A tleap script that builds the chain and sets N, CA, C and O, in Angstrom:
source leaprc.protein.ff14SB
mol = sequence {
  NMET PRO VAL GLU ARG THR THR GLY GLY THR
  SER LEU ILE ASP VAL LEU ASP ARG VAL LEU
  ASP LYS GLY ILE VAL ILE ASP ALA TRP VAL
  ARG VAL SER LEU VAL GLY ILE ASP LEU ILE
  THR VAL GLU ALA ARG ILE VAL VAL ALA SER
  ILE ASP THR TYR ILE LYS TYR SER GLU ALA
  VAL SER GLN VAL ALA PRO VAL SER ARG PRO
  ALA ALA ILE GLU ALA ARG THR GLN GLU GLU
  LEU LEU ALA GLU ASN ALA SER LEU ARG ALA
  GLN LEU ALA ALA THR THR SER ALA ALA SER
  ALA ALA ASN ARG ALA ARG VAL ARG ALA ARG
  ARG LYS VAL ARG ALA CALA
}
set mol.1.N position { -74.801 30.281 -19.140 }
set mol.1.CA position { -74.308 30.147 -20.354 }
set mol.1.C position { -75.579 30.241 -21.050 }
set mol.1.O position { -76.598 29.744 -20.570 }
set mol.2.N position { -75.566 30.872 -22.188 }
set mol.2.CA position { -76.590 31.405 -23.108 }
set mol.2.C position { -76.950 30.294 -24.128 }
set mol.2.O position { -76.153 29.400 -24.412 }
set mol.3.N position { -77.969 30.376 -24.568 }
set mol.3.CA position { -78.524 29.202 -25.259 }
set mol.3.C position { -78.342 29.545 -26.686 }
set mol.3.O position { -78.673 30.649 -27.119 }
set mol.4.N position { -77.680 28.367 -27.626 }
set mol.4.CA position { -77.106 28.793 -28.830 }
set mol.4.C position { -78.103 28.049 -30.114 }
set mol.4.O position { -78.167 26.822 -30.186 }
set mol.5.N position { -78.726 28.791 -30.926 }
set mol.5.CA position { -79.400 28.045 -31.929 }
set mol.5.C position { -78.647 27.739 -33.044 }
set mol.5.O position { -78.033 28.644 -33.609 }
set mol.6.N position { -78.588 26.383 -33.529 }
set mol.6.CA position { -78.144 26.069 -34.994 }
set mol.6.C position { -78.747 26.854 -35.994 }
set mol.6.O position { -79.916 27.243 -35.995 }
set mol.7.N position { -77.781 27.091 -36.949 }
set mol.7.CA position { -78.478 27.742 -38.152 }
set mol.7.C position { -78.921 26.260 -39.151 }
set mol.7.O position { -79.365 26.424 -40.287 }
set mol.8.N position { -78.824 25.516 -38.841 }
set mol.8.CA position { -79.053 24.183 -39.928 }
set mol.8.C position { -80.705 24.238 -39.878 }
set mol.8.O position { -81.239 23.855 -40.919 }
set mol.9.N position { -81.397 24.568 -39.046 }
set mol.9.CA position { -83.030 24.487 -39.130 }
set mol.9.C position { -83.416 24.975 -40.145 }
set mol.9.O position { -82.736 25.774 -40.789 }
set mol.10.N position { -84.790 24.521 -40.540 }
set mol.10.CA position { -85.488 25.244 -41.827 }
set mol.10.C position { -86.628 25.684 -41.092 }
set mol.10.O position { -86.978 25.195 -40.018 }
set mol.11.N position { -87.359 26.874 -41.854 }
set mol.11.CA position { -88.313 27.641 -41.461 }
set mol.11.C position { -89.240 27.288 -42.389 }
set mol.11.O position { -88.907 26.519 -43.291 }
set mol.12.N position { -90.423 27.748 -42.320 }
set mol.12.CA position { -91.605 27.564 -43.016 }
set mol.12.C position { -91.699 28.270 -44.209 }
set mol.12.O position { -92.562 27.947 -45.024 }
set mol.13.N position { -90.872 29.264 -44.445 }
set mol.13.CA position { -90.389 30.128 -45.737 }
set mol.13.C position { -89.482 29.354 -46.521 }
set mol.13.O position { -89.616 29.302 -47.743 }
set mol.14.N position { -88.473 28.686 -45.861 }
set mol.14.CA position { -87.661 27.701 -46.657 }
set mol.14.C position { -88.287 26.842 -47.172 }
set mol.14.O position { -88.238 26.741 -48.398 }
set mol.15.N position { -89.038 25.991 -46.437 }
set mol.15.CA position { -89.994 24.764 -46.985 }
set mol.15.C position { -90.704 25.207 -48.006 }
set mol.15.O position { -90.660 24.543 -49.042 }
set mol.16.N position { -91.502 26.394 -47.964 }
set mol.16.CA position { -92.309 26.746 -49.301 }
set mol.16.C position { -91.829 27.395 -50.418 }
set mol.16.O position { -92.511 27.627 -51.416 }
set mol.17.N position { -90.399 27.765 -50.239 }
set mol.17.CA position { -89.787 28.476 -51.306 }
set mol.17.C position { -89.097 26.977 -52.038 }
set mol.17.O position { -89.078 26.889 -53.265 }
set mol.18.N position { -88.610 25.972 -51.267 }
set mol.18.CA position { -88.184 24.725 -52.078 }
set mol.18.C position { -89.555 23.904 -52.730 }
set mol.18.O position { -89.411 23.221 -53.744 }
set mol.19.N position { -90.620 24.005 -52.194 }
set mol.19.CA position { -91.700 23.293 -52.946 }
set mol.19.C position { -92.040 24.204 -53.795 }
set mol.19.O position { -92.429 23.537 -54.754 }
set mol.20.N position { -92.167 25.507 -54.121 }
set mol.20.CA position { -92.718 26.153 -55.085 }
set mol.20.C position { -91.241 26.113 -56.431 }
set mol.20.O position { -91.414 26.152 -57.649 }
set mol.21.N position { -90.089 26.040 -55.815 }
set mol.21.CA position { -89.247 26.062 -56.624 }
set mol.21.C position { -89.056 24.995 -57.483 }
set mol.21.O position { -88.927 25.157 -58.697 }
set mol.22.N position { -89.019 23.564 -56.762 }
set mol.22.CA position { -89.061 22.442 -57.213 }
set mol.22.C position { -90.551 21.980 -57.863 }
set mol.22.O position { -90.722 21.571 -59.011 }
set mol.23.N position { -91.511 22.142 -56.893 }
set mol.23.CA position { -92.939 21.667 -57.273 }
set mol.23.C position { -92.886 20.127 -56.484 }
set mol.23.O position { -91.915 19.452 -56.141 }
set mol.24.N position { -94.123 19.921 -56.376 }
set mol.24.CA position { -94.691 18.744 -55.726 }
set mol.24.C position { -96.032 18.210 -56.401 }
set mol.24.O position { -96.897 19.007 -56.765 }
set mol.25.N position { -96.168 16.892 -56.547 }
set mol.25.CA position { -97.408 16.327 -57.220 }
set mol.25.C position { -97.835 15.280 -56.122 }
set mol.25.O position { -97.007 14.525 -55.612 }
set mol.26.N position { -99.082 15.274 -55.808 }
set mol.26.CA position { -99.573 14.203 -55.107 }
set mol.26.C position { -100.589 13.513 -56.002 }
set mol.26.O position { -101.572 14.202 -56.277 }
set mol.27.N position { -100.558 12.642 -56.363 }
set mol.27.CA position { -101.706 11.608 -57.220 }
set mol.27.C position { -102.374 10.262 -56.457 }
set mol.27.O position { -101.794 9.208 -56.194 }
set mol.28.N position { -103.615 10.584 -56.216 }
set mol.28.CA position { -104.264 9.538 -55.545 }
set mol.28.C position { -105.403 9.224 -55.964 }
set mol.28.O position { -106.142 10.075 -56.460 }
set mol.29.N position { -105.765 7.913 -55.839 }
set mol.29.CA position { -106.992 7.077 -56.276 }
set mol.29.C position { -107.582 6.263 -55.358 }
set mol.29.O position { -106.903 5.326 -54.939 }
set mol.30.N position { -108.868 6.428 -54.886 }
set mol.30.CA position { -109.429 5.718 -53.922 }
set mol.30.C position { -110.581 5.126 -54.483 }
set mol.30.O position { -111.183 5.707 -55.386 }
set mol.31.N position { -110.931 4.095 -54.072 }
set mol.31.CA position { -112.092 3.172 -54.349 }
set mol.31.C position { -112.781 2.367 -53.105 }
set mol.31.O position { -112.190 1.474 -52.497 }
set mol.32.N position { -114.061 2.784 -52.817 }
set mol.32.CA position { -114.829 2.087 -51.716 }
set mol.32.C position { -115.884 1.452 -52.416 }
set mol.32.O position { -116.747 2.005 -53.097 }
set mol.33.N position { -115.707 -0.038 -52.138 }
set mol.33.CA position { -116.663 -0.875 -52.713 }
set mol.33.C position { -117.306 -1.817 -51.457 }
set mol.33.O position { -116.674 -2.061 -50.430 }
set mol.34.N position { -118.625 -2.279 -51.720 }
set mol.34.CA position { -119.404 -3.149 -50.899 }
set mol.34.C position { -119.918 -4.069 -51.743 }
set mol.34.O position { -120.683 -3.766 -52.659 }
set mol.35.N position { -119.545 -5.212 -51.499 }
set mol.35.CA position { -120.106 -6.493 -52.151 }
set mol.35.C position { -119.793 -6.105 -53.801 }
set mol.35.O position { -120.765 -6.105 -54.557 }
set mol.36.N position { -118.729 -5.845 -54.237 }
set mol.36.CA position { -118.462 -5.592 -55.676 }
set mol.36.C position { -119.172 -4.388 -56.407 }
set mol.36.O position { -119.248 -4.281 -57.631 }
set mol.37.N position { -119.662 -3.533 -55.524 }
set mol.37.CA position { -120.493 -2.549 -55.910 }
set mol.37.C position { -119.866 -1.124 -55.555 }
set mol.37.O position { -119.847 -0.828 -54.361 }
set mol.38.N position { -119.366 -0.236 -56.457 }
set mol.38.CA position { -118.290 0.698 -56.102 }
set mol.38.C position { -119.248 1.811 -55.268 }
set mol.38.O position { -120.261 2.184 -55.859 }
set mol.39.N position { -119.079 2.158 -54.420 }
set mol.39.CA position { -119.839 3.166 -53.743 }
set mol.39.C position { -119.395 4.661 -53.768 }
set mol.39.O position { -120.057 5.683 -53.946 }
set mol.40.N position { -118.026 4.462 -53.527 }
set mol.40.CA position { -117.197 6.008 -53.743 }
set mol.40.C position { -116.057 5.684 -54.574 }
set mol.40.O position { -115.370 4.670 -54.448 }
set mol.41.N position { -115.886 6.649 -55.475 }
set mol.41.CA position { -114.464 6.483 -56.126 }
set mol.41.C position { -114.012 7.845 -56.351 }
set mol.41.O position { -114.782 8.615 -56.924 }
set mol.42.N position { -112.621 8.332 -55.897 }
set mol.42.CA position { -112.153 9.567 -55.781 }
set mol.42.C position { -110.773 9.520 -56.420 }
set mol.42.O position { -109.853 8.798 -56.037 }
set mol.43.N position { -110.735 10.430 -57.509 }
set mol.43.CA position { -109.284 10.556 -58.293 }
set mol.43.C position { -108.888 11.816 -58.172 }
set mol.43.O position { -109.576 12.713 -58.659 }
set mol.44.N position { -107.871 12.050 -57.591 }
set mol.44.CA position { -107.312 13.598 -57.251 }
set mol.44.C position { -105.819 13.634 -57.565 }
set mol.44.O position { -105.105 12.759 -57.075 }
set mol.45.N position { -105.225 14.706 -58.449 }
set mol.45.CA position { -103.971 14.992 -59.051 }
set mol.45.C position { -103.891 16.414 -58.295 }
set mol.45.O position { -104.673 17.309 -58.613 }
set mol.46.N position { -102.968 16.590 -57.331 }
set mol.46.CA position { -102.717 17.859 -56.954 }
set mol.46.C position { -101.267 18.214 -57.161 }
set mol.46.O position { -100.344 17.559 -56.677 }
set mol.47.N position { -101.097 19.458 -58.024 }
set mol.47.CA position { -99.797 19.913 -58.323 }
set mol.47.C position { -99.725 21.283 -57.554 }
set mol.47.O position { -100.599 22.150 -57.551 }
set mol.48.N position { -98.412 21.313 -56.846 }
set mol.48.CA position { -98.081 22.683 -56.281 }
set mol.48.C position { -96.604 23.012 -56.637 }
set mol.48.O position { -95.571 22.519 -56.184 }
set mol.49.N position { -96.812 24.123 -57.710 }
set mol.49.CA position { -95.444 24.736 -58.197 }
set mol.49.C position { -95.716 25.906 -58.475 }
set mol.49.O position { -96.871 26.298 -58.637 }
set mol.50.N position { -94.611 26.689 -58.576 }
set mol.50.CA position { -94.728 27.940 -59.066 }
set mol.50.C position { -95.085 28.124 -60.392 }
set mol.50.O position { -94.818 27.138 -61.079 }
set mol.51.N position { -95.609 29.065 -61.003 }
set mol.51.CA position { -95.964 29.048 -62.499 }
set mol.51.C position { -94.780 28.747 -63.181 }
set mol.51.O position { -94.884 27.791 -63.949 }
set mol.52.N position { -93.555 29.350 -63.114 }
set mol.52.CA position { -92.632 28.855 -63.936 }
set mol.52.C position { -92.209 27.614 -64.087 }
set mol.52.O position { -91.850 27.176 -65.180 }
set mol.53.N position { -92.214 26.817 -62.820 }
set mol.53.CA position { -91.904 25.504 -62.727 }
set mol.53.C position { -92.918 24.517 -63.475 }
set mol.53.O position { -92.627 23.598 -64.240 }
set mol.54.N position { -94.346 25.001 -63.003 }
set mol.54.CA position { -95.335 24.245 -63.707 }
set mol.54.C position { -95.368 24.302 -65.457 }
set mol.54.O position { -95.603 23.328 -66.173 }
set mol.55.N position { -95.085 25.630 -65.906 }
set mol.55.CA position { -94.995 25.715 -67.093 }
set mol.55.C position { -93.667 24.925 -67.912 }
set mol.55.O position { -93.737 24.311 -68.976 }
set mol.56.N position { -92.585 25.129 -67.148 }
set mol.56.CA position { -91.422 24.243 -67.330 }
set mol.56.C position { -91.576 22.633 -67.517 }
set mol.56.O position { -91.038 21.973 -68.406 }
set mol.57.N position { -92.395 22.164 -66.527 }
set mol.57.CA position { -92.704 20.825 -66.531 }
set mol.57.C position { -94.104 20.147 -66.686 }
set mol.57.O position { -94.519 19.061 -66.283 }
set mol.58.N position { -94.751 21.250 -67.477 }
set mol.58.CA position { -96.495 20.911 -67.528 }
set mol.58.C position { -96.471 19.547 -68.416 }
set mol.58.O position { -97.087 18.560 -68.014 }
set mol.59.N position { -95.810 19.525 -69.520 }
set mol.59.CA position { -95.790 18.451 -70.505 }
set mol.59.C position { -95.613 17.131 -69.605 }
set mol.59.O position { -96.522 16.302 -69.655 }
set mol.60.N position { -94.650 16.918 -68.895 }
set mol.60.CA position { -94.158 15.793 -68.344 }
set mol.60.C position { -95.416 15.326 -67.284 }
set mol.60.O position { -95.833 14.168 -67.313 }
set mol.61.N position { -96.036 16.453 -66.248 }
set mol.61.CA position { -96.837 16.080 -65.558 }
set mol.61.C position { -98.157 15.679 -66.134 }
set mol.61.O position { -98.720 14.718 -65.608 }
set mol.62.N position { -98.745 16.300 -67.173 }
set mol.62.CA position { -99.739 16.065 -67.909 }
set mol.62.C position { -99.640 14.703 -68.616 }
set mol.62.O position { -100.713 14.118 -68.759 }
set mol.63.N position { -98.455 14.056 -69.116 }
set mol.63.CA position { -98.583 12.977 -69.668 }
set mol.63.C position { -98.282 11.578 -68.722 }
set mol.63.O position { -98.144 10.502 -69.304 }
set mol.64.N position { -98.216 11.633 -67.680 }
set mol.64.CA position { -97.739 10.718 -66.765 }
set mol.64.C position { -99.058 10.045 -66.426 }
set mol.64.O position { -99.873 10.793 -65.884 }
set mol.65.N position { -99.420 8.858 -66.620 }
set mol.65.CA position { -100.644 8.187 -66.158 }
set mol.65.C position { -100.289 7.790 -64.851 }
set mol.65.O position { -99.173 7.393 -64.517 }
set mol.66.N position { -101.487 7.937 -63.968 }
set mol.66.CA position { -101.181 7.601 -62.598 }
set mol.66.C position { -101.172 6.007 -62.593 }
set mol.66.O position { -101.916 5.317 -63.291 }
set mol.67.N position { -100.287 5.563 -61.765 }
set mol.67.CA position { -100.092 4.118 -61.483 }
set mol.67.C position { -101.234 3.272 -60.958 }
set mol.67.O position { -101.443 2.146 -61.410 }
set mol.68.N position { -101.904 3.765 -60.093 }
set mol.68.CA position { -103.001 3.186 -59.365 }
set mol.68.C position { -104.459 3.263 -60.063 }
set mol.68.O position { -105.525 2.868 -59.592 }
set mol.69.N position { -104.199 3.929 -61.418 }
set mol.69.CA position { -105.709 3.744 -62.145 }
set mol.69.C position { -105.696 2.598 -62.641 }
set mol.69.O position { -104.763 2.049 -63.228 }
set mol.70.N position { -107.341 1.972 -62.290 }
set mol.70.CA position { -107.322 0.633 -62.984 }
set mol.70.C position { -107.322 0.394 -64.515 }
set mol.70.O position { -107.526 1.283 -65.342 }
set mol.71.N position { -107.100 -0.758 -64.767 }
set mol.71.CA position { -106.867 -0.939 -66.295 }
set mol.71.C position { -108.185 -0.978 -67.134 }
set mol.71.O position { -108.120 -0.964 -68.363 }
set mol.72.N position { -109.695 -1.041 -66.305 }
set mol.72.CA position { -110.561 -0.967 -67.091 }
set mol.72.C position { -110.974 0.302 -67.462 }
set mol.72.O position { -111.849 0.500 -68.305 }
set mol.73.N position { -110.191 1.434 -66.682 }
set mol.73.CA position { -110.388 2.768 -67.440 }
set mol.73.C position { -109.580 3.052 -68.692 }
set mol.73.O position { -109.893 3.789 -69.627 }
set mol.74.N position { -108.462 2.314 -68.531 }
set mol.74.CA position { -107.317 2.899 -69.520 }
set mol.74.C position { -107.821 1.855 -70.867 }
set mol.74.O position { -107.667 2.333 -71.991 }
set mol.75.N position { -108.374 0.542 -70.761 }
set mol.75.CA position { -108.670 -0.010 -71.915 }
set mol.75.C position { -109.939 0.712 -72.652 }
set mol.75.O position { -110.114 0.407 -73.832 }
set mol.76.N position { -110.607 1.408 -72.203 }
set mol.76.CA position { -111.888 1.963 -73.039 }
set mol.76.C position { -111.291 3.012 -73.939 }
set mol.76.O position { -110.455 3.799 -73.495 }
set mol.77.N position { -111.732 3.050 -75.304 }
set mol.77.CA position { -111.449 3.945 -76.527 }
set mol.77.C position { -112.086 4.955 -76.166 }
set mol.77.O position { -112.942 5.135 -75.300 }
set mol.78.N position { -111.406 5.859 -77.192 }
set mol.78.CA position { -112.037 7.360 -77.143 }
set mol.78.C position { -113.494 7.434 -77.502 }
set mol.78.O position { -114.317 8.171 -76.958 }
set mol.79.N position { -113.807 6.264 -78.851 }
set mol.79.CA position { -115.037 6.262 -79.244 }
set mol.79.C position { -116.125 5.991 -78.112 }
set mol.79.O position { -117.108 6.711 -77.935 }
set mol.80.N position { -115.796 4.779 -77.322 }
set mol.80.CA position { -116.517 4.338 -76.254 }
set mol.80.C position { -117.154 5.481 -75.129 }
set mol.80.O position { -118.283 5.636 -74.665 }
set mol.81.N position { -115.702 6.279 -74.912 }
set mol.81.CA position { -116.383 7.105 -73.895 }
set mol.81.C position { -117.288 8.366 -74.757 }
set mol.81.O position { -118.247 8.981 -74.291 }
set mol.82.N position { -116.805 8.509 -75.856 }
set mol.82.CA position { -117.588 9.829 -76.378 }
set mol.82.C position { -119.223 9.229 -76.568 }
set mol.82.O position { -120.220 9.926 -76.382 }
set mol.83.N position { -119.239 7.859 -76.957 }
set mol.83.CA position { -120.414 7.321 -77.056 }
set mol.83.C position { -121.219 7.512 -75.483 }
set mol.83.O position { -122.314 8.037 -75.278 }
set mol.84.N position { -120.483 7.036 -74.705 }
set mol.84.CA position { -121.172 7.027 -73.218 }
set mol.84.C position { -121.393 8.535 -72.700 }
set mol.84.O position { -122.245 8.803 -71.852 }
set mol.85.N position { -120.595 9.441 -73.254 }
set mol.85.CA position { -120.829 10.943 -72.747 }
set mol.85.C position { -122.209 11.304 -73.529 }
set mol.85.O position { -123.094 11.962 -72.982 }
set mol.86.N position { -122.291 10.906 -74.611 }
set mol.86.CA position { -123.540 11.449 -75.476 }
set mol.86.C position { -124.797 10.702 -74.820 }
set mol.86.O position { -125.821 11.363 -74.647 }
set mol.87.N position { -124.762 9.333 -74.443 }
set mol.87.CA position { -125.752 8.800 -73.916 }
set mol.87.C position { -126.160 9.409 -72.627 }
set mol.87.O position { -127.352 9.516 -72.341 }
set mol.88.N position { -125.171 9.828 -71.805 }
set mol.88.CA position { -125.522 10.242 -70.498 }
set mol.88.C position { -125.954 11.701 -70.634 }
set mol.88.O position { -126.816 12.056 -69.830 }
set mol.89.N position { -125.548 12.536 -71.434 }
set mol.89.CA position { -126.074 13.974 -71.942 }
set mol.89.C position { -127.567 13.701 -72.160 }
set mol.89.O position { -128.396 14.332 -71.504 }
set mol.90.N position { -127.959 12.719 -73.121 }
set mol.90.CA position { -129.407 12.567 -73.528 }
set mol.90.C position { -130.108 12.019 -72.387 }
set mol.90.O position { -131.299 12.332 -72.396 }
set mol.91.N position { -129.761 11.315 -71.427 }
set mol.91.CA position { -130.462 10.872 -70.447 }
set mol.91.C position { -130.972 12.301 -69.290 }
set mol.91.O position { -132.066 12.517 -68.770 }
set mol.92.N position { -129.786 13.005 -69.209 }
set mol.92.CA position { -129.750 14.294 -68.318 }
set mol.92.C position { -130.772 15.166 -69.102 }
set mol.92.O position { -131.779 15.514 -68.486 }
set mol.93.N position { -130.635 15.517 -70.263 }
set mol.93.CA position { -131.604 16.378 -71.214 }
set mol.93.C position { -133.023 15.690 -70.731 }
set mol.93.O position { -133.797 16.476 -70.185 }
set mol.94.N position { -133.387 14.560 -70.838 }
set mol.94.CA position { -134.439 13.925 -70.786 }
set mol.94.C position { -135.369 14.056 -69.379 }
set mol.94.O position { -136.561 14.279 -69.167 }
set mol.95.N position { -134.201 13.801 -68.544 }
set mol.95.CA position { -134.511 14.052 -66.921 }
set mol.95.C position { -134.952 15.516 -66.823 }
set mol.95.O position { -136.035 15.847 -66.340 }
set mol.96.N position { -134.145 16.275 -67.258 }
set mol.96.CA position { -134.362 17.903 -66.867 }
set mol.96.C position { -135.551 18.401 -67.507 }
set mol.96.O position { -136.216 19.297 -66.986 }
set mol.97.N position { -135.883 17.829 -68.697 }
set mol.97.CA position { -137.124 18.200 -69.400 }
set mol.97.C position { -138.442 17.713 -68.742 }
set mol.97.O position { -139.464 18.399 -68.769 }
set mol.98.N position { -138.375 16.580 -68.191 }
set mol.98.CA position { -139.391 15.990 -67.250 }
set mol.98.C position { -139.454 16.819 -66.275 }
set mol.98.O position { -140.508 17.394 -66.004 }
set mol.99.N position { -138.507 16.977 -65.700 }
set mol.99.CA position { -138.665 17.627 -64.077 }
set mol.99.C position { -139.048 19.121 -64.333 }
set mol.99.O position { -139.594 19.735 -63.416 }
set mol.100.N position { -138.790 19.753 -65.545 }
set mol.100.CA position { -139.409 21.286 -65.727 }
set mol.100.C position { -140.857 21.038 -66.075 }
set mol.100.O position { -141.650 21.635 -65.347 }
set mol.101.N position { -141.457 20.169 -67.179 }
set mol.101.CA position { -142.711 19.931 -67.428 }
set mol.101.C position { -143.719 19.434 -65.967 }
set mol.101.O position { -144.893 19.684 -65.695 }
set mol.102.N position { -142.815 18.751 -65.335 }
set mol.102.CA position { -143.822 18.422 -63.775 }
set mol.102.C position { -143.762 19.796 -63.021 }
set mol.102.O position { -144.798 20.272 -62.557 }
set mol.103.N position { -142.729 20.345 -62.915 }
set mol.103.CA position { -142.669 21.861 -62.537 }
set mol.103.C position { -143.804 22.799 -62.955 }
set mol.103.O position { -144.652 23.243 -62.181 }
set mol.104.N position { -143.748 22.977 -63.882 }
set mol.104.CA position { -144.718 23.914 -64.796 }
set mol.104.C position { -146.440 23.423 -64.499 }
set mol.104.O position { -147.359 24.235 -64.395 }
set mol.105.N position { -146.574 22.095 -64.410 }
set mol.105.CA position { -147.778 21.607 -64.393 }
set mol.105.C position { -148.207 21.792 -62.634 }
set mol.105.O position { -149.399 21.780 -62.326 }
set mol.106.N position { -147.345 21.925 -61.775 }
set mol.106.CA position { -147.281 22.015 -60.327 }
set mol.106.C position { -147.915 23.651 -60.207 }
set mol.106.O position { -148.895 23.969 -59.533 }
set mol.107.N position { -147.168 24.467 -60.955 }
set mol.107.CA position { -147.293 25.920 -60.750 }
set mol.107.C position { -149.159 26.080 -61.462 }
set mol.107.O position { -150.095 26.598 -60.853 }
set mol.108.N position { -149.200 25.637 -62.465 }
set mol.108.CA position { -150.521 25.900 -63.349 }
set mol.108.C position { -151.744 25.313 -62.150 }
set mol.108.O position { -152.775 25.956 -61.953 }
set mol.109.N position { -151.447 24.060 -61.442 }
set mol.109.CA position { -152.527 23.705 -60.561 }
set mol.109.C position { -152.407 24.712 -59.569 }
set mol.109.O position { -153.506 25.244 -59.412 }
set mol.110.N position { -151.471 25.233 -58.779 }
set mol.110.CA position { -151.628 26.274 -57.839 }
set mol.110.C position { -152.200 27.333 -58.167 }
set mol.110.O position { -153.012 27.920 -57.452 }
set mol.111.N position { -151.832 27.693 -59.296 }
set mol.111.CA position { -152.412 28.971 -59.758 }
set mol.111.C position { -154.043 28.887 -59.909 }
set mol.111.O position { -154.832 29.794 -59.644 }
set mol.112.N position { -154.375 27.490 -60.432 }
set mol.112.CA position { -155.953 27.331 -60.602 }
set mol.112.C position { -156.589 27.380 -59.234 }
set mol.112.O position { -157.650 27.973 -59.038 }
set mol.113.N position { -155.807 26.639 -58.138 }
set mol.113.CA position { -156.726 26.660 -56.735 }
set mol.113.C position { -156.746 27.772 -56.173 }
set mol.113.O position { -157.611 28.063 -55.347 }
set mol.114.N position { -155.717 28.635 -56.562 }
set mol.114.CA position { -155.703 30.250 -55.890 }
set mol.114.C position { -156.747 31.044 -56.568 }
set mol.114.O position { -157.267 32.016 -56.022 }
set mol.115.N position { -157.072 30.617 -57.812 }
set mol.115.CA position { -157.834 31.410 -58.486 }
set mol.115.C position { -159.524 30.972 -58.176 }
set mol.115.O position { -160.495 31.725 -58.260 }
set mol.116.N position { -159.516 29.816 -57.876 }
set mol.116.CA position { -160.806 29.432 -57.407 }
set mol.116.C position { -161.299 30.068 -56.092 }
set mol.116.O position { -162.406 29.773 -55.641 }
savepdb mol mol.pdb
quit
């Protein structure tokens, strides 16, 4: 008696076609903290869809806020975020310029040692 296969099974191509046709969104937010200090925070939004599907539903995807996002992030105003961003950029610029100056001084000291 020969083995018969049922036609009801799905192949990888069928699953991929369905995912690209309908799309899938994975939204995750993870925080690892120790004694109230955040060690790692990971926020990810993964959208897998065909270009046509993504363009069709892009407004809905971009306007949906993640359910697991903490209220503290949502409560901050645009002005507060811009002020924090400017402060961080200033700190980064100061650190970068100090590191560059130290590196230049190191190079000059090496050249003096080699010349002597």
